[in-house]
C-alpha positions as CSV (number, residue, x, y, z in Angstrom):
1,M,0.0,0.0,0.0
2,K,2.9,2.4,0.8
3,N,4.4,1.8,-2.6
4,N,1.1,2.6,-4.3
5,N,0.8,5.8,-2.3
6,F,4.3,6.7,-3.3
7,I,3.6,6.2,-7.0
8,I,0.4,8.3,-6.8
9,K,2.2,11.1,-4.9
10,K,5.1,11.1,-7.4
11,E,2.7,11.3,-10.3
12,N,0.8,14.2,-8.6
13,I,4.1,16.1,-8.2
14,K,4.9,15.6,-11.8
15,T,1.4,16.7,-12.9
16,A,1.7,19.8,-10.7
17,K,5.1,20.6,-12.3
18,L,3.4,20.3,-15.7
19,L,0.6,22.7,-14.8
20,I,3.1,25.2,-13.3
21,L,5.2,25.0,-16.4
22,T,2.2,25.6,-18.7
23,C,1.3,28.7,-16.7
24,A,4.8,30.0,-16.6
25,L,5.3,29.7,-20.4
26,S,2.0,31.4,-20.9
27,L,3.0,34.4,-18.7
28,N,6.5,34.5,-20.2
29,T,5.3,36.4,-23.3
30,V,3.6,39.0,-21.1
31,F,6.7,39.6,-19.0
32,A,8.9,39.8,-22.1
33,Q,6.7,42.4,-23.6
34,E,6.6,44.4,-20.4
35,N,10.4,44.3,-20.1
36,K,10.8,45.4,-23.7
37,V,8.5,48.4,-23.1
38,N,10.0,49.4,-19.7
39,D,13.7,48.9,-20.5
40,D,15.1,50.8,-23.4
41,T,18.6,49.2,-22.8
42,Q,19.3,46.2,-25.0
43,K,21.1,43.6,-22.9
44,A,22.8,40.5,-24.3
45,Y,21.3,37.3,-23.0
46,E,23.2,34.0,-22.8
47,M,21.6,30.8,-21.8
48,P,23.5,29.0,-19.0
49,R,25.5,25.9,-19.9
50,T,24.9,26.5,-23.6
51,Q,27.3,26.8,-26.5
52,V,27.1,27.1,-30.2
53,I,29.7,25.2,-32.3
54,Q,30.3,24.9,-36.0
55,I,30.9,21.5,-37.5
56,S,31.7,20.5,-41.1
57,N,29.5,18.2,-43.2
58,S,32.0,15.6,-44.3
59,E,29.9,14.8,-47.4
60,T,29.4,18.4,-48.7
61,D,32.2,20.2,-46.9
62,T,29.7,22.9,-45.7
63,L,29.4,24.2,-42.2
64,N,26.6,23.6,-39.8
65,R,25.8,24.9,-36.3
66,L,25.0,22.9,-33.2
67,Y,23.3,24.6,-30.3
68,I,24.3,22.5,-27.3
69,K,22.6,22.8,-23.8
70,L,24.1,20.7,-21.0
71,P,22.1,19.8,-17.9
72,K,22.7,21.1,-14.4
73,G,25.3,19.0,-12.6
74,Y,26.9,17.8,-15.8
75,E,30.4,18.8,-14.6
76,K,30.0,17.0,-11.2
77,N,28.2,13.9,-12.4
78,T,31.1,12.5,-14.3
79,D,29.8,8.9,-14.0
80,L,26.6,9.6,-15.9
81,E,25.8,9.2,-19.6
82,Y,23.0,11.4,-20.8
83,P,20.2,10.9,-23.3
84,V,20.2,13.5,-26.0
85,I,17.3,15.4,-27.6
86,Y,18.1,16.6,-31.1
87,F,15.8,19.2,-32.5
88,T,15.4,21.4,-35.6
89,F,14.9,25.1,-35.8
90,P,17.0,25.8,-32.6
91,K,16.4,29.5,-32.4
92,E,12.6,28.9,-32.2
93,Y,12.7,25.9,-29.8
94,I,15.8,26.0,-27.6
95,E,14.2,28.2,-24.9
96,I,11.0,26.2,-24.5
97,L,12.8,22.8,-24.7
98,S,15.3,24.0,-22.2
99,A,12.6,25.1,-19.7
100,V,10.5,21.9,-20.2
101,T,13.4,19.5,-19.9
102,E,14.8,21.2,-16.8
103,I,11.5,20.7,-15.0
104,L,10.4,17.3,-16.3
105,I,13.6,15.4,-17.1
106,E,16.7,17.4,-15.8
107,D,19.4,14.9,-16.8
108,V,19.3,15.3,-20.6
109,I,21.4,17.1,-23.2
110,I,19.6,19.0,-25.9
111,V,21.1,19.8,-29.3
112,G,19.7,22.2,-31.8
113,L,20.3,21.3,-35.5
114,T,20.5,24.0,-38.2
115,W,20.4,23.1,-41.9
116,S,23.5,22.7,-43.9
117,K,23.7,24.8,-47.0
118,G,22.3,22.9,-49.9
119,I,20.2,20.5,-47.8
120,N,16.5,20.4,-48.7
121,F,13.6,18.0,-48.9
122,G,15.1,16.6,-52.1
123,N,18.2,15.2,-50.5
124,L,17.2,14.2,-47.0
125,D,19.4,11.1,-47.2
126,S,22.4,13.4,-47.3
127,Y,21.0,15.1,-44.2
128,V,20.8,11.7,-42.4
129,N,24.4,11.0,-43.4
130,F,25.4,14.3,-41.9
131,L,23.6,13.4,-38.6
132,R,25.1,9.9,-38.4
133,N,28.6,10.7,-39.7
134,D,29.2,14.1,-38.2
135,A,26.7,15.5,-35.7
136,F,26.3,12.3,-33.6
137,K,30.1,11.7,-33.6
138,V,30.8,15.3,-32.4
139,I,28.3,15.0,-29.6
140,E,29.1,11.4,-28.5
141,N,32.9,11.8,-28.7
142,N,33.0,15.1,-26.8
143,Y,30.2,14.8,-24.3
144,R,28.9,12.0,-22.1
145,A,26.0,11.2,-24.5
146,D,24.2,7.9,-24.6
147,A,24.0,6.7,-28.3
148,N,21.2,4.3,-27.4
149,R,18.9,7.1,-26.1
150,R,18.7,9.6,-28.9
151,T,15.4,11.5,-29.4
152,Y,14.4,13.5,-32.4
153,F,12.1,16.5,-31.9
154,G,10.5,18.2,-34.9
155,Y,7.6,20.5,-35.6
156,S,5.8,21.1,-38.9
157,A,8.6,20.9,-41.6
158,G,10.9,19.5,-38.9
159,A,8.4,16.8,-38.1
160,L,8.2,15.9,-41.8
161,V,11.9,15.3,-41.8
162,G,11.5,13.2,-38.7
163,A,8.8,11.1,-40.4
164,Y,11.1,10.5,-43.3
165,I,14.0,9.4,-41.0
166,L,11.7,7.1,-39.1
167,S,10.4,5.4,-42.2
168,K,13.5,5.3,-44.4
169,H,16.4,5.2,-41.8
170,P,15.4,3.1,-38.9
171,N,17.6,3.1,-35.8
172,T,18.8,6.6,-36.3
173,F,16.9,7.7,-33.2
174,K,15.2,5.7,-30.5
175,N,12.4,8.2,-29.9
176,F,10.6,10.5,-32.3
177,I,8.5,13.5,-31.4
178,L,6.5,14.7,-34.5
179,G,4.4,17.8,-33.9
180,S,1.9,18.6,-36.7
181,P,4.1,17.1,-39.5
182,A,3.8,18.9,-42.8
183,L,2.4,15.9,-44.6
184,A,0.2,17.8,-46.9
185,V,3.0,19.2,-49.1
186,D,3.1,17.9,-52.7
187,H,6.6,16.5,-52.7
188,E,8.2,13.1,-53.5
189,V,9.4,12.9,-49.9
190,I,5.8,12.1,-48.9
191,Q,5.7,9.2,-51.4
192,K,8.9,7.9,-50.0
193,I,7.5,8.0,-46.5
194,Y,4.6,5.8,-47.5
195,E,6.7,3.3,-49.4
196,I,7.0,1.4,-46.2
197,E,3.4,0.2,-46.7
198,S,4.3,-1.7,-49.9
199,T,7.1,-3.8,-48.3
200,T,6.4,-7.1,-46.6
201,A,7.2,-7.7,-42.9
202,E,10.2,-9.8,-44.0
203,E,11.6,-7.1,-46.3
204,R,11.0,-4.2,-43.9
205,K,13.6,-3.2,-41.3
206,K,12.3,-3.0,-37.8
207,L,11.6,0.6,-36.8
208,N,12.7,0.0,-33.2
209,A,11.2,3.3,-32.1
210,N,8.9,5.1,-29.7
211,V,6.8,7.7,-31.6
212,F,4.8,10.6,-30.3
213,I,2.6,12.5,-32.8
214,S,0.4,15.5,-32.0
215,Y,-1.6,18.1,-33.9
216,G,-3.9,21.0,-33.0
217,I,-7.6,20.5,-32.7
218,L,-8.1,23.5,-35.1
219,E,-6.0,22.0,-37.8
220,E,-9.0,20.6,-39.6
221,K,-7.7,21.0,-43.1
222,D,-4.6,18.9,-42.4
223,T,-6.2,16.4,-40.0
224,P,-6.8,13.8,-42.7
225,H,-3.1,13.8,-43.5
226,F,-2.1,13.3,-39.9
227,E,-4.6,10.5,-39.5
228,K,-3.4,8.8,-42.7
229,F,0.2,8.7,-41.4
230,I,-0.9,7.4,-38.0
231,T,-3.0,4.7,-39.6
232,M,-0.1,3.7,-41.8
233,L,2.2,3.3,-38.8
234,K,-0.4,1.1,-37.1
235,S,-1.1,-1.0,-40.2
236,I,2.5,-2.2,-40.6
237,N,2.2,-4.2,-37.4
238,D,5.7,-3.6,-36.3
239,E,6.0,-4.9,-32.7
240,S,9.2,-2.9,-32.2
241,L,7.2,0.3,-32.7
242,T,5.2,2.1,-29.9
243,L,2.9,4.9,-30.9
244,Q,1.3,7.7,-28.9
245,H,-0.8,10.3,-30.6
246,I,-2.8,13.2,-29.0
247,V,-4.8,16.2,-30.1
248,V,-3.9,19.5,-28.4
249,E,-5.5,22.9,-28.2
250,G,-4.9,25.4,-30.9
251,D,-4.1,25.7,-34.6
252,H,-0.9,25.0,-36.4
253,Q,0.9,27.9,-34.8
254,T,-0.5,28.0,-31.3
255,S,-0.4,24.2,-30.6
256,S,3.4,24.2,-30.9
257,P,4.2,25.1,-27.2
258,M,1.7,22.6,-25.8
259,T,3.2,19.9,-28.1
260,A,6.6,20.6,-26.6
261,I,5.2,20.3,-23.0
262,R,3.1,17.2,-23.6
263,S,5.8,15.4,-25.6
264,I,8.5,15.9,-23.1
265,Y,6.2,14.8,-20.4
266,W,5.7,11.6,-22.5
267,L,9.4,11.2,-23.1
268,S,10.4,11.7,-19.4
269,D,9.4,8.2,-18.5
270,L,10.8,6.5,-21.6
271,I,14.4,7.7,-21.3
272,K,14.6,6.8,-17.7
273,E,14.0,3.1,-18.5
C-alpha cells in the first residue's frame, strides 16, 4: 500500500510541475513584452550551460551549427551518460525545450540542429548522413552522450523530416516527437515515407522506435493527412514500434508550445527506463 501511495504522490508532483510550467510559459510572453517596453537598454542574453559550435558536413564540406545545452550537474556527475534530444529550428525551440526538460527530465542534453547549405527535402538522405557521420560523432565523442537514447524533436517541416527518417532510416533515433508534421505538401518525400506500406514484414527493417505524434484541434484542413500517417504506422504491425498520438488545443501555430510540453512529459518516463 505504501508503494502505491508513493507512486500516486510522485505522479501528482509531476502533474503539478506540468501545470506550473504551462502557466509559466503562458506568462513569459507577457513579461517579455513588459520588459521590452520598460527597459530601453538592450542587454545580451546568454543561456546558462549553452554553447554554439560549428561542424563540417563531411559529405558536402559545408558548415553547420549545433546549439548544445548541458544539464545542471553535468560537470559534477562524471559517471553519468545522458540521453540527447536533437531538435530542428533551434532559435525557435531552444528556450521552451530548455525550460521543459529542466523541470520534467533534468538529466538530458539538448542539441539544436541547423540546416547545412544545400540541404532540402530533395536530399534528406544526405542530411541523415550528416547526422550519423558528423553530428552524432561530435556529440558522442566530446560529451557523455548515450548513443542508445537519442530523441528527435521536430515540428511542422521539422516533423516531416522526422517522419522521413523514421520510415527510411530506422535506428537513427530511438524516440521521435513529431508535432503537426507537414504531410500535406506535394513532394516526392511524402511518397517515399509511405513506401513502407508496400514492403512485406520480412523485407522491412524494424523501426525500433517510440513515436509521439500530435496536432492541433483547429488544424481541420490537415487532420486527414495526420490520421493517414498514424493509420499507416499502425497498419504495418511492427512490434518494435510504440505509438502515442494526441490532439492538443490550438491551430498549427498556437499548438506548438503545448506539443513541446506534452511530448517531453511523455518522453520523461521513456528515457529513464
